MARZATI-501716 format. One record per residue (C-alpha): residue number from 1; residue in three letters; chain; x, y, z. Coordinates in Angstrom, 2 decimals, always signed. Layout:
BEGIN
@nr NUM, rest ALA, kette A, xx X, yy Y, zz Z $
...
END
This chain:
BEGIN
@nr 1, rest UNK, kette A, xx +147.06, yy +56.98, zz -76.52 $
@nr 2, rest UNK, kette A, xx +145.94, yy +54.16, zz -75.03 $
@nr 3, rest UNK, kette A, xx +148.34, yy +51.76, zz -72.25 $
@nr 4, rest UNK, kette A, xx +146.52, yy +48.09, zz -72.13 $
@nr 5, rest UNK, kette A, xx +148.15, yy +46.12, zz -68.71 $
@nr 6, rest UNK, kette A, xx +146.67, yy +42.79, zz -66.93 $
@nr 7, rest UNK, kette A, xx +148.32, yy +41.24, zz -64.13 $
@nr 8, rest UNK, kette A, xx +149.20, yy +37.86, zz -64.89 $
@nr 9, rest UNK, kette A, xx +146.66, yy +35.07, zz -63.30 $
@nr 10, rest UNK, kette A, xx +146.51, yy +31.45, zz -62.71 $
@nr 11, rest UNK, kette A, xx +144.06, yy +28.71, zz -61.86 $
@nr 12, rest UNK, kette A, xx +144.88, yy +27.32, zz -58.05 $
@nr 13, rest UNK, kette A, xx +148.29, yy +26.06, zz -57.12 $
@nr 14, rest UNK, kette A, xx +149.25, yy +22.63, zz -58.42 $
@nr 15, rest UNK, kette A, xx +149.45, yy +21.67, zz -54.49 $
@nr 16, rest UNK, kette A, xx +145.66, yy +22.77, zz -54.03 $
@nr 17, rest UNK, kette A, xx +144.34, yy +21.31, zz -57.29 $
@nr 18, rest UNK, kette A, xx +146.25, yy +18.25, zz -56.26 $
@nr 19, rest UNK, kette A, xx +144.40, yy +17.81, zz -52.88 $
@nr 20, rest UNK, kette A, xx +141.42, yy +18.63, zz -54.67 $
@nr 21, rest UNK, kette A, xx +141.91, yy +15.18, zz -56.95 $
@nr 22, rest UNK, kette A, xx +142.87, yy +13.17, zz -53.91 $
@nr 23, rest UNK, kette A, xx +139.91, yy +14.36, zz -52.04 $
@nr 24, rest UNK, kette A, xx +137.46, yy +13.68, zz -55.14 $
@nr 25, rest UNK, kette A, xx +139.12, yy +9.97, zz -55.58 $
@nr 26, rest UNK, kette A, xx +138.83, yy +9.09, zz -52.42 $
@nr 27, rest UNK, kette A, xx +134.91, yy +10.45, zz -52.43 $
@nr 28, rest UNK, kette A, xx +134.70, yy +8.69, zz -55.92 $
@nr 29, rest UNK, kette A, xx +135.81, yy +5.12, zz -55.02 $
@nr 30, rest UNK, kette A, xx +133.44, yy +5.42, zz -51.60 $
@nr 31, rest UNK, kette A, xx +130.37, yy +6.68, zz -52.87 $
@nr 32, rest UNK, kette A, xx +130.45, yy +4.19, zz -56.46 $
@nr 33, rest UNK, kette A, xx +130.97, yy +0.87, zz -53.54 $
@nr 34, rest UNK, kette A, xx +128.10, yy +1.86, zz -51.62 $
@nr 35, rest UNK, kette A, xx +125.59, yy +3.44, zz -54.33 $
@nr 36, rest UNK, kette A, xx +125.71, yy -0.45, zz -56.15 $
@nr 37, rest UNK, kette A, xx +125.28, yy -1.77, zz -52.50 $
@nr 38, rest UNK, kette A, xx +122.18, yy +0.77, zz -51.84 $
@nr 39, rest UNK, kette A, xx +120.68, yy +0.03, zz -55.52 $
@nr 40, rest UNK, kette A, xx +120.83, yy -3.40, zz -55.12 $
@nr 41, rest UNK, kette A, xx +118.85, yy -4.02, zz -51.57 $
@nr 42, rest UNK, kette A, xx +116.51, yy -0.76, zz -52.91 $
@nr 43, rest UNK, kette A, xx +115.20, yy -3.09, zz -55.55 $
@nr 44, rest UNK, kette A, xx +115.33, yy -5.99, zz -53.91 $
@nr 45, rest UNK, kette A, xx +113.17, yy -4.79, zz -51.32 $
@nr 46, rest UNK, kette A, xx +111.07, yy -1.97, zz -53.23 $
@nr 47, rest UNK, kette A, xx +112.37, yy +0.63, zz -51.11 $
@nr 48, rest UNK, kette A, xx +111.31, yy +4.04, zz -52.74 $
@nr 49, rest UNK, kette A, xx +113.15, yy +6.04, zz -49.68 $
@nr 50, rest UNK, kette A, xx +116.35, yy +3.58, zz -50.23 $
@nr 51, rest UNK, kette A, xx +116.31, yy +3.87, zz -54.26 $
@nr 52, rest UNK, kette A, xx +115.85, yy +7.67, zz -53.76 $
@nr 53, rest UNK, kette A, xx +119.39, yy +7.47, zz -51.75 $
@nr 54, rest UNK, kette A, xx +120.91, yy +5.80, zz -54.11 $
@nr 55, rest UNK, kette A, xx +120.09, yy +7.93, zz -56.97 $
@nr 56, rest UNK, kette A, xx +121.33, yy +10.93, zz -55.05 $
@nr 57, rest UNK, kette A, xx +124.63, yy +9.06, zz -54.47 $
@nr 58, rest UNK, kette A, xx +124.72, yy +8.10, zz -58.45 $
@nr 59, rest UNK, kette A, xx +124.46, yy +11.80, zz -58.71 $
@nr 60, rest UNK, kette A, xx +127.03, yy +12.10, zz -56.38 $
@nr 61, rest UNK, kette A, xx +129.44, yy +9.23, zz -58.09 $
@nr 62, rest UNK, kette A, xx +128.59, yy +11.44, zz -61.40 $
@nr 63, rest UNK, kette A, xx +129.16, yy +14.23, zz -60.44 $
@nr 64, rest UNK, kette A, xx +132.40, yy +13.87, zz -58.71 $
@nr 65, rest UNK, kette A, xx +133.44, yy +12.25, zz -61.27 $
@nr 66, rest UNK, kette A, xx +132.73, yy +15.17, zz -63.84 $
@nr 67, rest UNK, kette A, xx +134.46, yy +17.01, zz -60.70 $
@nr 68, rest UNK, kette A, xx +137.49, yy +15.17, zz -61.47 $
@nr 69, rest UNK, kette A, xx +137.62, yy +15.57, zz -65.03 $
@nr 70, rest UNK, kette A, xx +136.75, yy +19.11, zz -64.86 $
@nr 71, rest UNK, kette A, xx +139.72, yy +19.86, zz -63.14 $
@nr 72, rest UNK, kette A, xx +142.53, yy +17.49, zz -64.52 $
@nr 73, rest UNK, kette A, xx +141.21, yy +19.00, zz -68.13 $
@nr 74, rest UNK, kette A, xx +141.72, yy +22.70, zz -66.13 $
@nr 75, rest UNK, kette A, xx +144.86, yy +22.06, zz -64.90 $
@nr 76, rest UNK, kette A, xx +146.40, yy +20.38, zz -68.11 $
@nr 77, rest UNK, kette A, xx +144.91, yy +22.16, zz -70.77 $
@nr 78, rest UNK, kette A, xx +146.16, yy +25.78, zz -69.62 $
@nr 79, rest UNK, kette A, xx +145.88, yy +29.23, zz -72.42 $
@nr 80, rest UNK, kette A, xx +146.82, yy +28.96, zz -76.03 $
@nr 81, rest UNK, kette A, xx +146.77, yy +31.12, zz -78.76 $
@nr 82, rest UNK, kette A, xx +143.04, yy +29.92, zz -79.56 $
@nr 83, rest UNK, kette A, xx +142.07, yy +29.41, zz -76.24 $
@nr 84, rest UNK, kette A, xx +142.77, yy +32.53, zz -74.36 $
@nr 85, rest UNK, kette A, xx +141.40, yy +31.42, zz -71.40 $
@nr 86, rest UNK, kette A, xx +142.17, yy +28.06, zz -71.49 $
@nr 87, rest UNK, kette A, xx +139.69, yy +25.23, zz -70.37 $
@nr 88, rest UNK, kette A, xx +138.59, yy +27.02, zz -67.13 $
@nr 89, rest UNK, kette A, xx +135.06, yy +27.05, zz -67.13 $
@nr 90, rest UNK, kette A, xx +134.77, yy +23.19, zz -67.71 $
@nr 91, rest UNK, kette A, xx +134.05, yy +22.96, zz -64.01 $
@nr 92, rest UNK, kette A, xx +131.69, yy +25.58, zz -63.87 $
@nr 93, rest UNK, kette A, xx +129.64, yy +23.38, zz -66.30 $
@nr 94, rest UNK, kette A, xx +130.20, yy +20.21, zz -65.03 $
@nr 95, rest UNK, kette A, xx +129.13, yy +21.96, zz -61.71 $
@nr 96, rest UNK, kette A, xx +125.72, yy +23.02, zz -63.93 $
@nr 97, rest UNK, kette A, xx +125.41, yy +19.04, zz -65.03 $
@nr 98, rest UNK, kette A, xx +125.71, yy +18.47, zz -61.20 $
@nr 99, rest UNK, kette A, xx +122.32, yy +20.95, zz -60.74 $
@nr 100, rest UNK, kette A, xx +120.23, yy +19.40, zz -63.87 $
@nr 101, rest UNK, kette A, xx +120.97, yy +15.71, zz -62.72 $
@nr 102, rest UNK, kette A, xx +119.80, yy +16.79, zz -59.11 $
@nr 103, rest UNK, kette A, xx +116.63, yy +18.33, zz -60.32 $
@nr 104, rest UNK, kette A, xx +116.14, yy +15.05, zz -62.63 $
@nr 105, rest UNK, kette A, xx +116.28, yy +12.80, zz -59.44 $
@nr 106, rest UNK, kette A, xx +113.85, yy +14.72, zz -57.58 $
@nr 107, rest UNK, kette A, xx +111.39, yy +14.90, zz -60.05 $
@nr 108, rest UNK, kette A, xx +111.69, yy +11.11, zz -60.55 $
@nr 109, rest UNK, kette A, xx +111.38, yy +10.13, zz -56.80 $
@nr 110, rest UNK, kette A, xx +108.13, yy +12.61, zz -57.01 $
@nr 111, rest UNK, kette A, xx +106.52, yy +10.87, zz -59.88 $
@nr 112, rest UNK, kette A, xx +107.62, yy +7.26, zz -58.17 $
@nr 113, rest UNK, kette A, xx +106.18, yy +8.69, zz -54.93 $
@nr 114, rest UNK, kette A, xx +102.73, yy +10.01, zz -56.28 $
@nr 115, rest UNK, kette A, xx +102.23, yy +6.47, zz -57.84 $
@nr 116, rest UNK, kette A, xx +102.41, yy +4.58, zz -54.41 $
@nr 117, rest UNK, kette A, xx +100.02, yy +6.77, zz -52.69 $
@nr 118, rest UNK, kette A, xx +97.45, yy +4.88, zz -52.68 $
@nr 119, rest UNK, kette A, xx +98.69, yy +1.36, zz -52.10 $
@nr 120, rest UNK, kette A, xx +101.99, yy +1.50, zz -50.89 $
@nr 121, rest UNK, kette A, xx +104.26, yy -1.82, zz -51.06 $
@nr 122, rest UNK, kette A, xx +105.32, yy -3.32, zz -47.70 $
@nr 123, rest UNK, kette A, xx +109.04, yy -2.62, zz -47.71 $
@nr 124, rest UNK, kette A, xx +110.66, yy -5.16, zz -44.98 $
@nr 125, rest UNK, kette A, xx +112.37, yy -2.46, zz -42.60 $
@nr 126, rest UNK, kette A, xx +115.97, yy -4.20, zz -41.45 $
@nr 127, rest UNK, kette A, xx +117.99, yy -4.73, zz -44.95 $
@nr 128, rest UNK, kette A, xx +116.55, yy -0.88, zz -46.02 $
@nr 129, rest UNK, kette A, xx +118.14, yy +0.12, zz -42.27 $
@nr 130, rest UNK, kette A, xx +121.48, yy -1.67, zz -42.85 $
@nr 131, rest UNK, kette A, xx +121.72, yy -0.43, zz -46.31 $
@nr 132, rest UNK, kette A, xx +121.20, yy +3.23, zz -44.98 $
@nr 133, rest UNK, kette A, xx +123.58, yy +2.85, zz -42.53 $
@nr 134, rest UNK, kette A, xx +126.43, yy +1.67, zz -45.20 $
@nr 135, rest UNK, kette A, xx +125.25, yy +4.77, zz -47.09 $
@nr 136, rest UNK, kette A, xx +125.49, yy +6.92, zz -44.07 $
@nr 137, rest UNK, kette A, xx +128.75, yy +6.08, zz -43.30 $
@nr 138, rest UNK, kette A, xx +130.04, yy +6.04, zz -47.02 $
@nr 139, rest UNK, kette A, xx +128.56, yy +10.21, zz -46.83 $
@nr 140, rest UNK, kette A, xx +130.16, yy +10.82, zz -44.13 $
@nr 141, rest UNK, kette A, xx +133.70, yy +9.82, zz -45.42 $
@nr 142, rest UNK, kette A, xx +133.17, yy +11.37, zz -48.52 $
@nr 143, rest UNK, kette A, xx +131.72, yy +14.70, zz -46.55 $
@nr 144, rest UNK, kette A, xx +134.89, yy +15.04, zz -44.38 $
@nr 145, rest UNK, kette A, xx +137.53, yy +14.69, zz -47.59 $
@nr 146, rest UNK, kette A, xx +135.66, yy +17.15, zz -49.69 $
@nr 147, rest UNK, kette A, xx +134.53, yy +20.18, zz -46.88 $
@nr 148, rest UNK, kette A, xx +138.02, yy +22.12, zz -47.15 $
@nr 149, rest UNK, kette A, xx +138.15, yy +22.02, zz -50.71 $
@nr 150, rest UNK, kette A, xx +134.79, yy +23.30, zz -51.23 $
@nr 151, rest UNK, kette A, xx +135.49, yy +26.39, zz -49.67 $
@nr 152, rest UNK, kette A, xx +137.69, yy +27.48, zz -52.41 $
@nr 153, rest UNK, kette A, xx +135.93, yy +25.53, zz -55.51 $
@nr 154, rest UNK, kette A, xx +132.58, yy +25.63, zz -56.81 $
@nr 155, rest UNK, kette A, xx +134.06, yy +22.46, zz -59.15 $
@nr 156, rest UNK, kette A, xx +134.27, yy +20.79, zz -55.70 $
@nr 157, rest UNK, kette A, xx +131.46, yy +22.39, zz -54.08 $
@nr 158, rest UNK, kette A, xx +129.07, yy +21.00, zz -56.44 $
@nr 159, rest UNK, kette A, xx +130.07, yy +17.22, zz -55.59 $
@nr 160, rest UNK, kette A, xx +130.06, yy +18.61, zz -51.57 $
@nr 161, rest UNK, kette A, xx +126.79, yy +19.85, zz -51.58 $
@nr 162, rest UNK, kette A, xx +125.56, yy +16.45, zz -53.18 $
@nr 163, rest UNK, kette A, xx +127.18, yy +14.56, zz -51.06 $
@nr 164, rest UNK, kette A, xx +125.46, yy +16.68, zz -47.97 $
@nr 165, rest UNK, kette A, xx +122.37, yy +16.21, zz -49.10 $
@nr 166, rest UNK, kette A, xx +123.15, yy +12.64, zz -49.78 $
@nr 167, rest UNK, kette A, xx +124.20, yy +12.62, zz -46.23 $
@nr 168, rest UNK, kette A, xx +120.99, yy +13.85, zz -45.10 $
@nr 169, rest UNK, kette A, xx +119.16, yy +11.62, zz -47.17 $
@nr 170, rest UNK, kette A, xx +120.84, yy +8.39, zz -45.43 $
@nr 171, rest UNK, kette A, xx +119.70, yy +9.72, zz -42.40 $
@nr 172, rest UNK, kette A, xx +116.01, yy +9.93, zz -43.62 $
@nr 173, rest UNK, kette A, xx +116.46, yy +6.29, zz -44.54 $
@nr 174, rest UNK, kette A, xx +117.57, yy +5.25, zz -41.56 $
@nr 175, rest UNK, kette A, xx +114.48, yy +6.74, zz -40.03 $
@nr 176, rest UNK, kette A, xx +112.04, yy +4.87, zz -42.51 $
@nr 177, rest UNK, kette A, xx +113.66, yy +1.53, zz -42.21 $
@nr 178, rest UNK, kette A, xx +113.37, yy +2.10, zz -38.20 $
@nr 179, rest UNK, kette A, xx +109.46, yy +2.97, zz -38.70 $
@nr 180, rest UNK, kette A, xx +108.70, yy +0.32, zz -40.92 $
@nr 181, rest UNK, kette A, xx +110.46, yy -2.29, zz -38.80 $
@nr 182, rest UNK, kette A, xx +109.15, yy -0.87, zz -35.48 $
@nr 183, rest UNK, kette A, xx +105.63, yy +0.35, zz -36.84 $
@nr 184, rest UNK, kette A, xx +104.86, yy -1.21, zz -40.10 $
@nr 185, rest UNK, kette A, xx +103.73, yy +1.81, zz -41.79 $
@nr 186, rest UNK, kette A, xx +103.76, yy +1.60, zz -45.24 $
@nr 187, rest UNK, kette A, xx +103.43, yy +5.46, zz -45.78 $
@nr 188, rest UNK, kette A, xx +106.79, yy +6.12, zz -44.29 $
@nr 189, rest UNK, kette A, xx +109.10, yy +4.75, zz -47.08 $
@nr 190, rest UNK, kette A, xx +107.53, yy +6.71, zz -49.83 $
@nr 191, rest UNK, kette A, xx +106.79, yy +10.13, zz -47.53 $
@nr 192, rest UNK, kette A, xx +110.63, yy +10.22, zz -46.83 $
@nr 193, rest UNK, kette A, xx +111.22, yy +9.43, zz -50.08 $
@nr 194, rest UNK, kette A, xx +109.62, yy +12.42, zz -51.14 $
@nr 195, rest UNK, kette A, xx +111.48, yy +14.96, zz -48.69 $
@nr 196, rest UNK, kette A, xx +114.61, yy +13.24, zz -49.93 $
@nr 197, rest UNK, kette A, xx +114.25, yy +14.78, zz -53.01 $
@nr 198, rest UNK, kette A, xx +112.66, yy +18.07, zz -51.87 $
@nr 199, rest UNK, kette A, xx +115.19, yy +18.79, zz -49.58 $
@nr 200, rest UNK, kette A, xx +118.45, yy +19.03, zz -51.93 $
@nr 201, rest UNK, kette A, xx +115.95, yy +21.35, zz -54.31 $
@nr 202, rest UNK, kette A, xx +117.31, yy +24.72, zz -52.81 $
@nr 203, rest UNK, kette A, xx +120.63, yy +23.65, zz -52.86 $
@nr 204, rest UNK, kette A, xx +120.57, yy +22.69, zz -56.10 $
@nr 205, rest UNK, kette A, xx +119.27, yy +25.82, zz -57.37 $
@nr 206, rest UNK, kette A, xx +121.91, yy +27.72, zz -55.73 $
@nr 207, rest UNK, kette A, xx +124.28, yy +25.50, zz -57.28 $
@nr 208, rest UNK, kette A, xx +122.89, yy +26.24, zz -60.50 $
@nr 209, rest UNK, kette A, xx +122.17, yy +30.07, zz -59.97 $
@nr 210, rest UNK, kette A, xx +125.88, yy +30.49, zz -58.80 $
@nr 211, rest UNK, kette A, xx +127.84, yy +28.21, zz -62.71 $
@nr 212, rest UNK, kette A, xx +124.90, yy +30.28, zz -64.65 $
@nr 213, rest UNK, kette A, xx +125.93, yy +33.67, zz -63.15 $
@nr 214, rest UNK, kette A, xx +129.38, yy +33.02, zz -64.42 $
@nr 215, rest UNK, kette A, xx +128.42, yy +31.51, zz -67.48 $
@nr 216, rest UNK, kette A, xx +126.79, yy +34.75, zz -68.52 $
@nr 217, rest UNK, kette A, xx +129.32, yy +36.99, zz -66.99 $
@nr 218, rest UNK, kette A, xx +127.48, yy +38.40, zz -64.44 $
@nr 219, rest UNK, kette A, xx +129.26, yy +40.77, zz -61.87 $
@nr 220, rest UNK, kette A, xx +130.99, yy +37.83, zz -58.89 $
@nr 221, rest UNK, kette A, xx +128.03, yy +38.29, zz -56.22 $
@nr 222, rest UNK, kette A, xx +128.97, yy +41.01, zz -53.53 $
@nr 223, rest UNK, kette A, xx +130.86, yy +43.32, zz -55.91 $
@nr 224, rest UNK, kette A, xx +129.15, yy +46.29, zz -56.43 $
@nr 225, rest UNK, kette A, xx +130.18, yy +47.36, zz -60.48 $
@nr 226, rest UNK, kette A, xx +129.00, yy +51.07, zz -59.64 $
@nr 227, rest UNK, kette A, xx +130.87, yy +51.46, zz -57.02 $
@nr 228, rest UNK, kette A, xx +134.16, yy +50.54, zz -58.62 $
@nr 229, rest UNK, kette A, xx +133.42, yy +52.60, zz -61.46 $
@nr 230, rest UNK, kette A, xx +132.78, yy +55.36, zz -58.96 $
@nr 231, rest UNK, kette A, xx +135.89, yy +54.85, zz -57.26 $
@nr 232, rest UNK, kette A, xx +138.26, yy +54.69, zz -60.37 $
@nr 233, rest UNK, kette A, xx +136.49, yy +58.14, zz -61.64 $
@nr 234, rest UNK, kette A, xx +137.68, yy +59.90, zz -57.68 $
@nr 235, rest UNK, kette A, xx +141.67, yy +58.92, zz -58.61 $
@nr 236, rest UNK, kette A, xx +143.41, yy +61.51, zz -59.15 $
@nr 237, rest UNK, kette A, xx +143.60, yy +62.46, zz -62.89 $
@nr 238, rest UNK, kette A, xx +141.44, yy +60.38, zz -64.25 $
@nr 239, rest UNK, kette A, xx +138.15, yy +62.43, zz -65.96 $
@nr 240, rest UNK, kette A, xx +135.77, yy +59.50, zz -67.23 $
@nr 241, rest UNK, kette A, xx +136.01, yy +55.79, zz -66.46 $
@nr 242, rest UNK, kette A, xx +133.62, yy +53.90, zz -69.46 $
@nr 243, rest UNK, kette A, xx +133.50, yy +50.00, zz -70.72 $
@nr 244, rest UNK, kette A, xx +133.96, yy +48.75, zz -67.17 $
@nr 245, rest UNK, kette A, xx +132.91, yy +44.92, zz -67.08 $
@nr 246, rest UNK, kette A, xx +133.80, yy +42.49, zz -64.09 $
@nr 247, rest UNK, kette A, xx +133.55, yy +38.86, zz -64.31 $
@nr 248, rest UNK, kette A, xx +134.26, yy +35.38, zz -63.13 $
@nr 249, rest UNK, kette A, xx +136.39, yy +32.80, zz -65.16 $
@nr 250, rest UNK, kette A, xx +135.90, yy +30.13, zz -62.75 $
@nr 251, rest UNK, kette A, xx +136.00, yy +30.12, zz -58.90 $
@nr 252, rest UNK, kette A, xx +138.37, yy +32.47, zz -57.27 $
@nr 253, rest UNK, kette A, xx +139.19, yy +34.09, zz -60.61 $
@nr 254, rest UNK, kette A, xx +137.68, yy +37.34, zz -61.12 $
@nr 255, rest UNK, kette A, xx +138.74, yy +39.60, zz -64.24 $
@nr 256, rest UNK, kette A, xx +138.17, yy +43.44, zz -65.01 $
@nr 257, rest UNK, kette A, xx +138.65, yy +45.65, zz -67.69 $
@nr 258, rest UNK, kette A, xx +137.74, yy +49.38, zz -67.78 $
@nr 259, rest UNK, kette A, xx +139.05, yy +52.22, zz -69.84 $
@nr 260, rest UNK, kette A, xx +140.28, yy +55.26, zz -68.04 $
@nr 261, rest UNK, kette A, xx +140.13, yy +58.96, zz -69.53 $
@nr 262, rest UNK, kette A, xx +142.43, yy +60.62, zz -68.30 $
@nr 263, rest UNK, kette A, xx +143.13, yy +64.49, zz -67.89 $
@nr 264, rest UNK, kette A, xx +146.00, yy +65.82, zz -70.47 $
@nr 265, rest UNK, kette A, xx +148.10, yy +66.99, zz -67.66 $
@nr 266, rest UNK, kette A, xx +148.07, yy +63.53, zz -65.91 $
@nr 267, rest UNK, kette A, xx +150.60, yy +60.99, zz -65.95 $
@nr 268, rest UNK, kette A, xx +149.09, yy +57.80, zz -67.61 $
@nr 269, rest UNK, kette A, xx +151.50, yy +55.40, zz -65.69 $
@nr 270, rest UNK, kette A, xx +150.98, yy +56.66, zz -62.72 $
@nr 271, rest UNK, kette A, xx +147.10, yy +56.78, zz -63.10 $
@nr 272, rest UNK, kette A, xx +147.38, yy +52.22, zz -64.30 $
@nr 273, rest UNK, kette A, xx +149.18, yy +51.95, zz -61.22 $
@nr 274, rest UNK, kette A, xx +146.88, yy +53.78, zz -58.87 $
@nr 275, rest UNK, kette A, xx +143.82, yy +51.89, zz -60.73 $
@nr 276, rest UNK, kette A, xx +145.73, yy +48.61, zz -60.59 $
@nr 277, rest UNK, kette A, xx +146.28, yy +48.81, zz -56.79 $
@nr 278, rest UNK, kette A, xx +142.61, yy +49.84, zz -56.23 $
@nr 279, rest UNK, kette A, xx +141.09, yy +46.65, zz -57.93 $
@nr 280, rest UNK, kette A, xx +143.73, yy +44.09, zz -56.69 $
@nr 281, rest UNK, kette A, xx +143.74, yy +45.55, zz -52.76 $
@nr 282, rest UNK, kette A, xx +140.17, yy +46.84, zz -52.39 $
@nr 283, rest UNK, kette A, xx +138.42, yy +44.30, zz -54.68 $
@nr 284, rest UNK, kette A, xx +141.06, yy +41.24, zz -54.81 $
@nr 285, rest UNK, kette A, xx +140.88, yy +41.55, zz -58.64 $
@nr 286, rest UNK, kette A, xx +144.44, yy +40.70, zz -59.67 $
@nr 287, rest UNK, kette A, xx +143.75, yy +40.50, zz -62.87 $
@nr 288, rest UNK, kette A, xx +143.03, yy +43.78, zz -64.64 $
@nr 289, rest UNK, kette A, xx +143.07, yy +44.80, zz -68.23 $
@nr 290, rest UNK, kette A, xx +142.73, yy +48.76, zz -68.13 $
@nr 291, rest UNK, kette A, xx +143.26, yy +51.15, zz -71.46 $
@nr 292, rest UNK, kette A, xx +144.30, yy +54.52, zz -70.04 $
@nr 293, rest UNK, kette A, xx +143.42, yy +57.26, zz -72.74 $
@nr 294, rest UNK, kette A, xx +143.73, yy +60.62, zz -73.46 $
@nr 295, rest UNK, kette A, xx +140.35, yy +62.49, zz -74.25 $
@nr 296, rest UNK, kette A, xx +140.50, yy +62.40, zz -77.88 $
@nr 297, rest UNK, kette A, xx +141.13, yy +58.60, zz -77.81 $
@nr 298, rest UNK, kette A, xx +137.93, yy +58.20, zz -75.90 $
@nr 299, rest UNK, kette A, xx +135.49, yy +59.40, zz -78.88 $
@nr 300, rest UNK, kette A, xx +135.97, yy +56.22, zz -80.70 $
@nr 301, rest UNK, kette A, xx +134.45, yy +54.39, zz -77.48 $
@nr 302, rest UNK, kette A, xx +131.27, yy +56.38, zz -77.93 $
@nr 303, rest UNK, kette A, xx +130.45, yy +55.74, zz -81.55 $
@nr 304, rest UNK, kette A, xx +130.71, yy +51.92, zz -80.65 $
@nr 305, rest UNK, kette A, xx +126.99, yy +50.35, zz -80.70 $
@nr 306, rest UNK, kette A, xx +127.37, yy +48.14, zz -77.65 $
END
């Protein structure tokens, strides 16, 4: 006889998601205003470094907007009979889309810089310097309001990483403007423009990899599924563990399912309780669906093709 059980698990508390929404709204408003400024000055002066930074800020604004929409959607669209896990994966998709955007920006800047290597245009340093300073202030504000949420939410972390990269980019543009203003060296602008594009790539790859791990339902980073199986099998009364799956639904929501074959003289409810406690306390997996079955029921699992 099988016994299924799962602890209820919900998304982040309303107070936490409300805090994320407020932080994202501030970052969205600040970023959008200064993005327009940087694009205007960048195209007016022909500064590739400033255009690169403005493009990064555009992905900040778009990324923050998607993050905001994903959190609101996940919060308002809970589980239903047809969507048993609700819309929690929306934030993971938003994080992956942010990563794709950043890869695109890096490619654009690289192509544009190659075209300028032979004959870099003359870029006025002072307007670039002032616009970059304004952009730096905007990024610092956004960085500070998103920092705490980035530790808890992959979605907010995606927006936070974009702001962090753009903050570093603004410093690079400041450096470019200062060099151009003081020395007139034309190569400073395209070189720093490319450097800004390359700087963001490792962080973008990390974000994309984390999102893909969740979408492919891989085990959470740092979780040894083999070790979990061994510890479950070592519980008193357990004869075998099979069909063990551990995955992440969205940030902070780890899920597990498993079949536990028990010995004939074992008390199934006791085994179930001990297994739940092991997963919850040792591995912080609060939502575990466990089927406890006798030896005769376990034979059916061996007949499955996957």
